[in-house]
C-alpha positions as CSV (number, residue, x, y, z in Angstrom):
1,M,-12.5,-6.5,-15.4
2,T,-9.2,-4.7,-15.2
3,T,-5.7,-5.7,-14.4
4,V,-4.8,-4.4,-11.0
5,Q,-1.5,-3.8,-9.3
6,V,-1.2,-4.8,-5.7
7,I,1.4,-2.5,-4.1
8,A,2.8,-3.2,-0.6
9,V,4.1,0.0,1.1
10,L,6.5,-1.0,3.9
11,S,9.3,0.1,6.2
12,L,10.9,-2.0,8.9
13,K,11.7,1.2,10.8
14,G,8.9,3.1,12.5
15,G,8.3,6.8,12.2
16,V,9.3,7.2,8.5
17,G,5.9,8.4,7.3
18,K,4.9,5.1,5.6
19,T,1.1,5.9,5.9
20,T,1.8,9.3,4.4
21,V,3.1,7.6,1.3
22,V,0.0,5.3,1.2
23,L,-2.3,8.4,1.4
24,G,-0.3,10.3,-1.1
25,L,-0.5,7.5,-3.6
26,A,-4.2,7.0,-3.0
27,G,-4.8,10.7,-3.6
28,A,-2.7,10.6,-6.8
29,A,-4.8,7.7,-8.1
30,M,-8.0,9.6,-7.4
31,E,-6.7,12.5,-9.4
32,R,-6.3,10.1,-12.4
33,G,-9.7,8.6,-11.9
34,M,-8.4,5.2,-10.9
35,R,-10.6,3.1,-8.7
36,T,-8.4,2.3,-5.7
37,L,-8.6,0.1,-2.6
38,V,-6.5,0.8,0.5
39,V,-5.9,-2.2,2.6
40,D,-5.0,-1.1,6.2
41,L,-2.9,-4.0,7.6
42,D,-1.2,-1.9,10.3
43,P,-2.9,-2.5,13.7
44,Q,-2.4,1.2,14.4
45,A,-5.0,1.8,11.6
46,N,-3.8,5.3,10.8
47,A,-4.8,5.1,7.2
48,T,-8.3,4.2,8.2
49,V,-8.5,7.2,10.5
50,A,-7.3,9.5,7.8
51,L,-9.6,8.1,5.1
52,E,-12.7,8.2,7.2
53,P,-14.6,5.2,5.7
54,G,-18.2,4.6,6.6
55,P,-19.1,2.0,9.3
56,T,-18.5,-1.7,8.6
57,S,-19.6,-4.8,10.3
58,A,-16.1,-6.4,9.9
59,T,-12.5,-5.4,9.5
60,I,-9.2,-6.7,8.1
61,A,-8.8,-8.8,11.2
62,E,-12.0,-10.8,10.4
63,V,-10.9,-11.1,6.7
64,L,-7.6,-12.7,7.8
65,D,-9.6,-15.0,10.2
66,E,-11.8,-16.0,7.3
67,P,-10.8,-14.8,3.8
68,R,-14.2,-15.3,2.2
69,R,-15.9,-12.9,-0.2
70,A,-18.8,-12.2,2.1
71,V,-16.5,-11.1,4.9
72,L,-14.5,-8.9,2.5
73,K,-17.7,-7.1,1.4
74,R,-18.6,-6.4,5.0
75,S,-15.1,-5.0,5.7
76,I,-14.8,-2.6,2.7
77,S,-16.3,0.9,2.8
78,P,-16.1,4.0,0.6
79,S,-13.6,6.6,1.9
80,A,-14.8,10.1,2.7
81,W,-12.3,11.3,0.2
82,G,-14.4,10.4,-2.8
83,D,-16.2,7.7,-4.8
84,E,-13.0,6.5,-6.4
85,L,-11.4,5.3,-3.2
86,D,-12.5,2.4,-0.9
87,V,-10.9,1.2,2.4
88,L,-10.5,-2.4,3.7
89,V,-10.7,-1.0,7.2
90,G,-8.0,-1.6,9.8
91,S,-8.3,-2.6,13.4
92,E,-6.2,-2.9,16.5
93,A,-7.5,-6.5,16.6
94,N,-5.4,-7.3,13.6
95,E,-2.3,-7.5,15.9
96,R,-3.5,-11.1,16.7
97,H,-2.5,-12.0,13.1
98,N,1.1,-10.6,13.4
99,H,2.8,-13.9,14.3
100,P,6.6,-13.7,14.2
101,D,6.9,-17.2,12.6
102,P,3.8,-17.8,10.5
103,S,2.9,-20.9,8.6
104,L,2.5,-20.9,4.8
105,K,-1.3,-21.0,5.3
106,Q,-1.1,-17.9,7.5
107,L,1.1,-16.1,5.0
108,S,-1.3,-16.8,2.2
109,R,-4.4,-15.4,3.9
110,L,-4.3,-11.9,2.3
111,D,-3.4,-13.4,-1.1
112,R,-6.5,-15.7,-0.7
113,A,-8.6,-12.7,0.1
114,M,-7.4,-10.9,-3.0
115,D,-8.2,-14.0,-5.0
116,R,-11.7,-14.1,-3.6
117,L,-12.2,-10.5,-4.9
118,R,-11.0,-11.6,-8.2
119,H,-12.8,-15.0,-8.7
120,G,-15.6,-15.2,-6.0
121,E,-16.0,-18.2,-3.9
122,D,-14.4,-21.5,-4.9
123,G,-13.5,-20.2,-8.4
124,D,-17.2,-19.8,-9.3
125,G,-16.6,-16.4,-10.8
126,A,-17.4,-12.9,-9.6
127,D,-20.9,-11.5,-9.8
128,E,-21.6,-8.7,-12.2
129,A,-19.9,-5.6,-10.7
130,E,-20.4,-1.9,-10.4
131,D,-16.9,-1.3,-8.9
132,D,-13.6,-2.7,-10.1
133,Y,-10.2,-1.6,-8.8
134,S,-7.2,-0.5,-10.9
135,L,-4.9,-0.3,-7.8
136,V,-4.7,-1.9,-4.4
137,I,-2.4,-0.2,-1.9
138,V,-1.4,-2.2,1.2
139,D,-0.3,-0.3,4.3
140,C,2.0,-2.7,6.2
141,P,3.0,-2.5,9.9
142,P,6.7,-1.6,10.6
143,S,7.7,-5.1,11.6
144,L,8.5,-8.3,9.8
145,G,5.8,-10.7,11.0
146,Q,2.9,-12.4,9.4
147,L,1.2,-9.1,8.3
148,T,4.1,-7.6,6.3
149,R,5.2,-10.9,4.9
150,G,1.7,-11.8,4.0
151,A,1.4,-8.5,2.1
152,L,4.5,-9.3,0.2
153,V,3.1,-12.7,-0.8
154,A,0.0,-10.9,-2.1
155,A,1.8,-8.0,-3.8
156,D,3.1,-7.4,-7.3
157,R,5.4,-4.5,-6.3
158,A,6.9,-3.2,-3.0
159,V,7.6,0.4,-2.2
160,L,10.2,0.7,0.5
161,V,9.9,3.9,2.5
162,S,12.9,5.4,4.4
163,D,13.9,8.7,5.9
164,P,17.4,10.3,5.6
165,T,18.7,9.3,9.0
166,I,21.6,7.2,10.4
167,F,19.4,4.2,10.6
168,A,18.2,4.3,7.0
169,V,20.7,2.0,5.5
170,A,20.0,-0.9,7.9
171,G,16.3,-0.5,7.6
172,V,16.4,-0.5,3.8
173,Q,18.7,-3.4,3.7
174,R,16.4,-5.5,5.9
175,A,13.4,-4.5,3.8
176,F,15.1,-5.5,0.5
177,E,16.1,-8.9,2.1
178,A,12.5,-9.5,3.1
179,V,11.2,-8.7,-0.4
180,Q,13.8,-11.0,-2.0
181,S,13.1,-13.8,0.5
182,E,9.3,-13.8,-0.2
183,R,10.0,-13.5,-3.9
184,V,12.2,-16.6,-3.9
185,E,10.1,-18.7,-1.6
186,H,6.4,-17.7,-2.2
187,N,5.8,-15.0,-4.9
188,P,7.9,-14.9,-8.0
189,R,6.1,-12.0,-9.5
190,L,7.1,-9.7,-6.6
191,Q,9.6,-7.0,-7.4
192,P,10.8,-3.9,-5.4
193,L,9.5,-0.8,-7.1
194,G,12.2,1.2,-5.3
195,V,13.1,3.1,-2.2
196,L,11.2,6.4,-1.6
197,I,13.0,8.8,0.8
198,N,10.5,10.7,2.9
199,R,10.7,13.8,5.1
200,V,13.6,15.4,3.3
201,R,14.9,18.8,4.3
202,S,16.8,20.3,1.4
203,R,19.0,22.5,3.6
204,S,20.1,19.7,5.9
205,A,23.7,18.5,5.3
206,E,22.9,15.4,7.3
207,H,20.0,14.5,5.0
208,A,22.1,15.2,1.9
209,Y,24.8,12.9,3.3
210,R,22.3,10.0,4.1
211,I,20.6,10.3,0.7
212,A,24.0,10.1,-1.0
213,E,24.8,7.1,1.1
214,L,21.6,5.3,0.1
215,R,22.2,6.0,-3.5
216,E,25.7,4.7,-3.4
217,L,24.7,1.4,-1.8
218,F,21.4,0.8,-3.6
219,G,21.9,2.6,-6.9
220,P,18.9,3.2,-9.2
221,L,16.6,1.4,-6.7
222,V,16.6,4.6,-4.8
223,L,13.9,6.7,-6.5
224,T,14.9,10.1,-8.0
225,G,12.1,12.0,-6.4
226,T,12.1,12.5,-2.7
227,V,9.2,13.6,-0.5
228,P,10.0,17.0,1.1
229,D,9.3,17.7,4.7
230,R,6.3,20.1,4.4
231,S,3.8,21.2,7.1
232,A,1.1,20.8,4.4
233,I,1.3,17.0,4.8
234,Q,0.2,17.2,8.5
235,Q,-2.3,19.9,7.7
236,A,-4.0,17.9,5.0
237,Q,-4.0,14.7,7.1
238,G,-5.5,16.6,10.0
239,A,-8.3,17.9,7.8
240,C,-8.8,14.3,6.4
241,V,-8.3,15.4,2.8
242,P,-5.9,14.3,0.1
243,I,-2.6,16.3,-0.1
244,Q,-3.7,17.0,-3.8
245,H,-6.6,19.1,-2.5
246,W,-4.5,21.2,-0.1
247,D,-3.8,24.3,-2.2
248,T,-0.4,25.5,-1.0
249,P,3.0,25.5,-2.7
250,G,4.3,22.9,-0.3
251,A,1.3,20.6,-1.0
252,R,1.8,20.9,-4.8
253,E,5.5,20.1,-4.4
254,V,4.6,16.9,-2.4
255,S,1.8,16.0,-4.8
256,S,4.1,16.0,-7.8
257,V,6.3,13.4,-6.1
258,F,3.4,11.1,-5.6
259,D,2.1,11.6,-9.1
260,S,5.5,10.6,-10.4
261,L,5.5,7.5,-8.2
262,L,2.1,6.5,-9.5
263,G,3.3,6.9,-13.0
264,R,6.1,4.5,-12.2
265,I,3.5,2.0,-10.8
266,I,1.4,2.3,-14.0
267,R,4.4,1.6,-16.2
268,S,5.4,-1.3,-14.0
269,A,1.8,-2.7,-14.4
270,D,2.2,-2.7,-18.1
271,R,5.4,-4.7,-17.9
272,N,3.9,-7.0,-15.3
273,A,0.9,-7.7,-17.5
274,A,3.2,-8.7,-20.4
275,T,5.2,-11.0,-18.1
276,Y,2.2,-12.5,-16.2
277,P,-0.8,-12.2,-18.5
278,G,-3.2,-13.9,-16.2
279,A,-2.2,-11.9,-13.1
280,R,-4.4,-9.9,-10.8
281,Q,-7.8,-9.2,-12.3
282,I,-9.9,-8.1,-9.3
283,M,-13.6,-7.1,-9.3
284,V,-15.9,-6.3,-6.4
285,S,-19.7,-6.9,-6.9
286,G,-22.3,-4.5,-5.8
287,S,-21.7,-1.6,-3.4
288,P,-18.5,-2.2,-1.3
289,A,-20.3,-0.8,1.7
290,S,-23.3,-3.2,1.5
291,D,-23.7,-6.0,4.0
């Protein structure tokens, strides 16, 4: 078994390229040979579309209905990107779980599902495994209901995605408040990894002003690297391949940002393991695509 980092990628403002960050991180992890699971919580299921997993007999919606190991195995399938990447597939039906005022039991469902991957049913231990994950990346919907809050309850770190617009400060502030609230009330190991600014145009004075504004207000929590606005991102997503496999200068520039972000996650995992030595050891038995 291996210690795994569960990373929630969120934004409480739509249209900032949150799923782009999920896909970029997943591609960076593949390049390092890290077994990775993408959990597509967003009812839009854009990550699932881009990653093209094989057919499953269940989805994340059924997992949150009944977070048992057997349901999980029916909901996970290998991505078309490669053997190192699996998908807990998304579904529009998951919207039924996005309650605005969830109970503690509802908030804990994703965490219980992750625990089932780690320990099997009723703490009986996982079966001998062929596949174990080093990283779990959770793509959250752009709203603060049960789905995003449940992801924060299950996560070790949160990546807050923003764009350099007039609405950025308010969105980042709300996201930080959400992380802090779940950390205090339900998940003491949760920490913000930082704010990643996406879709940056280097020649835009407005973007430069908004980035400076974010750095002034949130200091070192705003990550140094920013994701440039490059057509290679849309081209790679349209072709359903990792940005790391799109061989253009723009793609290489974007890829380096995601590799740096992954490095930060790995260093954070080392610190987290020292602080919480029993945390997050997850193993999946057999083929994730098997019924």
